[in-house]
C-alpha positions as CSV (number, residue, x, y, z in Angstrom):
1,M,49.8,43.6,48.4
2,N,50.0,40.5,46.3
3,L,48.2,37.1,46.8
4,T,46.6,34.2,45.2
5,I,43.3,32.7,46.5
6,S,40.8,30.1,45.4
7,K,37.6,31.4,43.9
8,E,35.7,29.3,46.4
9,Q,37.4,30.9,49.4
10,L,37.0,34.4,48.1
11,I,33.3,33.9,47.3
12,S,32.6,32.5,50.8
13,G,34.4,35.5,52.4
14,L,32.5,38.0,50.2
15,Q,29.1,36.2,50.9
16,A,29.8,36.5,54.6
17,V,30.4,40.2,54.6
18,Q,28.6,41.9,51.7
19,N,25.1,41.7,53.1
20,V,25.6,44.6,55.4
21,V,26.7,47.0,52.6
22,S,23.9,49.5,51.9
23,S,23.3,50.3,48.2
24,R,22.2,53.8,49.2
25,T,25.2,55.3,50.9
26,T,26.6,58.8,50.6
27,L,30.1,57.8,51.8
28,P,31.9,55.9,48.9
29,I,34.1,54.0,51.4
30,L,31.0,52.3,52.8
31,S,30.3,50.7,49.4
32,N,33.8,49.1,49.7
33,V,35.1,45.9,51.3
34,L,38.4,46.2,53.2
35,L,40.9,43.6,52.1
36,R,43.8,43.0,54.5
37,A,46.4,40.4,53.7
38,Q,48.6,39.1,56.5
39,G,50.1,35.8,57.5
40,K,48.1,33.1,55.8
41,L,44.8,34.9,55.8
42,L,42.9,37.4,53.6
43,E,40.6,39.3,56.0
44,L,37.5,40.9,54.5
45,T,35.5,43.6,56.4
46,A,32.3,45.4,55.4
47,T,30.2,47.9,57.4
48,D,27.3,50.3,57.2
49,L,28.5,52.0,60.5
50,D,25.7,50.2,62.5
51,V,26.8,46.6,61.7
52,T,30.3,45.4,60.8
53,V,31.2,41.9,59.6
54,V,34.8,40.6,59.4
55,C,35.6,37.3,57.9
56,G,39.1,35.6,57.4
57,V,39.7,33.2,54.5
58,E,42.8,31.2,53.6
59,A,45.1,32.7,50.9
60,N,48.6,32.3,49.6
61,I,50.0,35.7,50.5
62,K,53.2,36.8,48.7
63,S,53.2,40.4,50.1
64,E,51.1,41.8,52.9
65,G,49.0,44.9,52.7
66,A,45.5,46.4,52.7
67,T,43.1,48.2,50.3
68,T,39.4,48.7,49.8
69,I,37.4,47.8,46.6
70,P,33.7,48.3,45.7
71,V,32.2,45.0,47.1
72,K,29.3,44.5,44.7
73,K,31.7,45.0,41.6
74,L,34.3,42.6,43.1
75,F,31.6,40.0,43.9
76,G,30.0,40.3,40.5
77,I,33.4,39.7,38.7
78,V,34.6,36.8,41.0
79,R,31.3,35.0,40.8
80,E,31.4,34.9,37.0
81,L,35.1,33.8,36.6
82,N,35.7,30.4,35.2
83,N,39.1,29.7,36.7
84,P,39.3,28.2,40.2
85,E,42.4,30.4,41.1
86,I,42.6,34.2,41.3
87,E,45.6,36.4,41.7
88,I,45.1,39.8,43.3
89,E,47.7,42.6,43.2
90,V,47.4,46.2,44.5
91,D,49.6,49.1,43.6
92,E,50.3,52.2,45.7
93,K,47.5,54.1,44.0
94,H,44.9,51.6,45.3
95,M,44.4,50.1,41.8
96,T,43.6,46.4,42.2
97,S,44.4,44.0,39.4
98,L,42.6,40.6,39.2
99,R,44.0,37.8,37.1
100,S,42.2,34.5,36.6
101,G,42.9,32.3,33.6
102,A,42.3,34.4,30.5
103,S,40.5,37.1,32.4
104,F,42.1,40.3,33.6
105,Y,40.4,43.2,35.5
106,K,41.5,46.5,37.0
107,I,39.4,48.1,39.7
108,N,39.8,51.5,41.3
109,G,39.8,51.3,45.1
110,L,40.3,53.7,48.1
111,S,42.9,53.7,50.8
112,A,42.5,51.3,53.7
113,E,43.1,54.3,56.0
114,E,39.8,55.8,55.1
115,F,37.9,52.7,56.3
116,P,36.2,53.0,59.7
117,A,38.2,51.5,62.5
118,L,36.8,48.6,64.6
119,P,35.8,49.4,68.2
120,K,37.7,48.0,71.2
121,F,36.1,45.9,73.9
122,K,37.1,45.4,77.5
123,E,38.3,41.9,78.4
124,D,35.9,41.3,81.3
125,K,32.5,41.7,79.5
126,R,32.6,38.3,77.7
127,V,30.8,35.0,77.6
128,T,31.2,31.9,75.4
129,L,28.5,29.6,74.2
130,P,28.0,26.9,71.5
131,Q,26.9,28.6,68.2
132,E,24.0,26.0,67.9
133,K,22.6,27.2,71.2
134,V,22.6,30.9,70.3
135,R,21.3,30.2,66.9
136,G,18.4,28.2,68.4
137,M,17.6,31.0,70.9
138,M,17.6,33.7,68.2
139,K,15.3,31.6,65.9
140,K,12.8,31.2,68.8
141,T,12.6,35.0,69.5
142,A,13.6,37.0,66.3
143,F,10.1,36.6,64.7
144,A,8.6,38.7,67.6
145,I,10.8,41.8,67.0
146,S,8.8,44.9,66.5
147,T,9.0,46.7,63.1
148,D,7.3,49.8,64.4
149,E,10.1,52.4,64.4
150,S,8.4,54.7,66.8
151,R,9.0,52.1,69.6
152,Y,12.7,51.8,68.7
153,V,13.7,49.9,71.9
154,L,11.5,47.0,70.6
155,N,13.3,46.9,67.2
156,G,15.7,44.2,68.4
157,I,16.4,41.3,70.8
158,F,17.0,42.0,74.5
159,L,19.9,40.0,75.9
160,S,20.4,39.6,79.6
161,L,23.4,37.9,81.1
162,K,22.6,37.3,84.8
163,E,22.5,34.6,87.4
164,H,24.3,32.1,85.2
165,K,21.7,32.5,82.5
166,L,21.5,34.0,79.1
167,T,18.0,35.3,78.4
168,M,16.7,36.5,75.1
169,V,13.4,38.4,74.7
170,A,11.6,40.0,71.8
171,T,8.2,41.7,71.7
172,D,6.1,44.0,69.5
173,G,3.5,44.8,72.2
174,R,1.0,42.2,70.9
175,R,3.2,39.1,71.6
176,L,6.3,38.2,73.4
177,A,8.9,35.4,73.0
178,L,11.3,34.5,75.7
179,V,14.0,31.8,75.9
180,D,16.8,31.2,78.4
181,E,19.8,28.9,78.6
182,E,22.2,28.2,81.4
183,V,25.6,29.7,80.7
184,D,28.7,30.4,82.8
185,V,28.5,34.1,83.5
186,T,31.2,35.6,85.7
187,E,30.5,38.5,88.0
188,G,32.2,41.0,85.7
189,S,30.3,39.7,82.6
190,Q,26.8,40.4,83.9
191,G,24.8,42.9,82.0
192,E,21.9,43.6,79.6
193,F,21.7,45.1,76.1
194,I,19.5,45.3,73.0
195,V,20.8,43.9,69.7
196,P,19.1,45.6,66.7
197,A,17.2,43.6,64.1
198,K,19.8,44.0,61.3
199,A,22.5,42.4,63.4
200,V,20.1,39.7,64.5
201,S,19.4,38.8,60.8
202,E,23.2,38.7,60.1
203,L,23.7,36.4,63.1
204,N,20.8,34.1,62.0
205,R,22.5,33.9,58.6
206,L,26.0,33.3,59.8
207,L,25.7,31.2,63.0
208,Q,26.4,27.5,62.4
209,D,25.4,24.2,64.1
210,K,29.0,23.6,65.2
211,G,31.7,25.7,66.9
212,E,31.5,28.4,69.5
213,V,30.5,32.0,69.7
214,E,32.2,34.5,72.0
215,I,29.9,37.5,73.0
216,R,31.6,40.7,74.1
217,Y,29.9,44.0,74.8
218,S,30.5,47.6,75.9
219,E,28.1,50.4,76.7
220,N,27.0,50.9,73.1
221,Q,28.4,48.0,71.0
222,A,28.4,44.2,71.0
223,A,30.6,41.8,69.2
224,F,29.9,38.1,68.3
225,N,33.0,36.1,67.3
226,L,31.9,32.9,65.5
227,K,34.6,30.3,65.5
228,D,34.3,27.0,63.7
229,E,36.0,23.7,64.5
230,K,38.9,24.4,62.2
231,G,39.6,27.7,64.0
232,A,38.3,30.0,61.2
233,S,36.3,32.9,62.5
234,T,33.7,35.4,61.5
235,L,33.2,38.6,63.6
236,I,29.9,40.5,63.8
237,I,30.0,43.9,65.6
238,S,26.8,45.9,66.1
239,K,25.8,49.2,67.6
240,L,23.3,48.6,70.4
241,I,19.9,50.1,70.7
242,E,19.9,52.7,73.4
243,G,17.1,52.9,76.0
244,N,15.4,50.8,78.6
245,Y,13.7,47.6,77.6
246,P,10.2,47.4,79.1
247,N,9.6,45.1,82.1
248,Y,8.6,42.0,80.2
249,R,8.1,39.8,83.3
250,Q,4.9,41.7,84.2
251,V,3.1,40.7,81.0
252,I,3.5,36.9,81.7
253,P,0.1,35.8,83.0
254,A,-0.3,34.1,86.4
255,E,-1.5,30.6,86.9
256,P,-3.5,29.3,83.9
257,K,-6.9,27.6,84.3
258,E,-6.3,25.2,81.5
259,R,-3.1,23.7,80.0
260,V,-3.7,21.9,76.7
261,G,-1.1,19.6,75.0
262,L,-1.3,20.0,71.2
263,P,0.6,18.1,68.4
264,R,2.7,21.0,67.0
265,E,2.9,19.9,63.4
266,E,-0.9,19.1,63.1
267,F,-1.9,22.3,64.9
268,L,0.4,24.4,62.7
269,H,-1.0,23.0,59.4
270,A,-4.6,23.4,60.5
271,L,-3.9,27.0,61.4
272,R,-2.1,27.6,58.1
273,R,-5.1,26.3,56.2
274,A,-7.6,28.3,58.3
275,E,-5.5,31.4,57.8
276,I,-6.2,31.3,54.1
277,M,-9.8,32.2,54.8
278,T,-9.0,35.3,56.8
279,S,-8.9,38.8,55.4
280,E,-7.4,42.2,56.5
281,K,-10.7,43.2,58.0
282,S,-11.4,39.9,59.9
283,N,-8.0,38.6,60.7
284,S,-8.6,36.1,63.5
285,V,-9.1,32.4,64.0
286,K,-11.2,31.1,66.8
287,L,-10.0,28.1,68.9
288,S,-12.9,26.3,70.5
289,F,-12.0,23.7,73.1
290,S,-14.5,21.0,74.1
291,K,-14.2,17.5,75.4
292,N,-11.2,15.9,73.6
293,N,-11.6,18.2,70.6
294,L,-10.2,21.5,69.3
295,A,-12.3,23.3,66.6
296,I,-10.4,25.9,64.6
297,T,-12.7,28.3,62.7
298,A,-12.1,31.3,60.5
299,N,-14.9,33.4,59.1
300,S,-14.7,36.5,56.9
301,P,-17.8,37.7,54.9
302,E,-15.8,38.7,51.9
303,V,-13.8,35.4,51.6
304,G,-15.7,32.6,53.2
305,E,-15.2,30.3,56.1
306,A,-12.9,27.5,57.3
307,R,-13.5,24.8,59.9
308,E,-10.7,22.4,61.1
309,S,-11.1,19.8,63.9
310,L,-8.2,18.2,65.9
311,A,-8.6,15.3,68.4
312,I,-6.8,16.4,71.6
313,N,-6.6,15.3,75.2
314,Y,-8.9,17.9,76.9
315,K,-11.1,17.4,79.9
316,G,-11.7,21.0,81.0
317,K,-14.8,23.1,80.5
318,D,-15.8,24.3,77.0
319,M,-13.9,27.4,76.1
320,A,-13.2,29.6,73.1
321,I,-10.5,32.2,72.4
322,A,-9.5,34.0,69.2
323,F,-6.0,35.0,68.0
324,N,-4.4,36.5,65.0
325,P,-3.3,33.3,63.2
326,K,0.1,34.7,62.2
327,Y,1.0,35.2,65.8
328,V,0.4,31.6,66.6
329,I,2.0,30.2,63.4
330,D,5.3,32.1,63.9
331,P,6.4,30.4,67.1
332,L,5.1,27.0,65.9
333,N,7.3,27.4,62.8
334,A,10.3,28.3,64.9
335,L,10.0,25.3,67.2
336,T,10.9,21.7,66.5
337,N,9.2,19.9,69.4
338,D,6.5,17.3,68.7
339,E,4.2,18.7,71.4
340,V,3.4,22.2,72.5
341,F,1.3,23.4,75.4
342,L,-1.2,26.2,75.3
343,E,-2.1,27.7,78.7
344,L,-5.3,29.7,79.0
345,I,-7.1,31.6,81.7
346,D,-10.2,32.9,79.8
347,E,-11.1,34.4,76.4
348,L,-9.9,37.9,77.3
349,S,-6.5,37.0,78.9
350,P,-3.3,36.4,77.0
351,G,-2.6,32.8,75.9
352,V,0.8,31.3,76.7
353,L,2.6,28.8,74.4
354,K,5.2,26.6,76.1
355,I,7.3,23.5,75.4
356,N,9.1,21.0,77.6
357,G,12.1,23.3,77.7
358,P,13.2,26.9,78.4
359,F,10.8,28.7,76.0
360,L,7.7,30.8,76.6
361,Y,5.5,32.8,74.2
362,V,2.7,35.2,75.3
363,V,0.1,36.2,72.7
364,M,-2.8,38.7,73.2
365,P,-6.2,37.4,72.2
366,M,-8.6,39.1,69.8
367,R,-12.2,39.9,70.4
368,L,-14.5,37.1,69.7
369,S,-17.0,38.3,67.1
């Protein structure tokens, strides 16, 4: 294998894939990146056996071939090189030589045959969407993924492809975020699966505002092929979480008694300020609604107290409800709308945050002290 490549292209390829490589692996091959040179592309692949990322970058290929090299070492060297052009040559003993200006390196590698093979996917289970849409949906749900490993089915985002809709749901048992978008789902493509948190964070990192993403899935794996406008692509393949996702529809409250419009930005900043005065012991903020006013208060004996007041359009009866501030701040951070709507039944029932759009967020209240 012999090729020349610009430093910029090689770095962008390595940055796309190297995140999934675990620093604590017992299999040496999993510390390596697979380099495959063919046609006009150098394809880079990295995996931890749960998540695999494949990225192709342009290169001037003189002879095709494949090898694997320790990814952190390769990235460390390439990042520090001064010359914009790099020549890579690999001999039959998997020794890789790097030449760039006055720099020369030799790195021991392992055979490409040792690298785990990519899974195959059936043709029928596929759907294509704009990357921007998927990115927005993940941003609006990912923060609610559970980190409690004993409830492993909640350690990811639930995706449902049904009735010409893609629905994404995440919950940790105390709050739930749901978003759906219309999408062209064929009869054969319908299904449901749970994408684990690690793959979600890779997708959040790699999805762009332009281009398309093709989602394909099998019983235990899903693939997201991100294609940009120039035709370059990045592929993320993930094992799926096995198990049945809970019936999330049943936690969405019935008709609310009150629906309050709130300025998102103002509400968010008031909550952030009030949160400063909470502590681990008393970690709640109280929202008190009265005529055209929302008072936000936090009180913890060991820290002190906070009081914020927002002018709002409210004509209902006086009402107070308490929430963990983080659980209200997270969705407000993920949204971009000017106005959000808080739907309430009473102080003991879950609150529901909505926007003028396909998003819904349920949050459990805390006891009013």
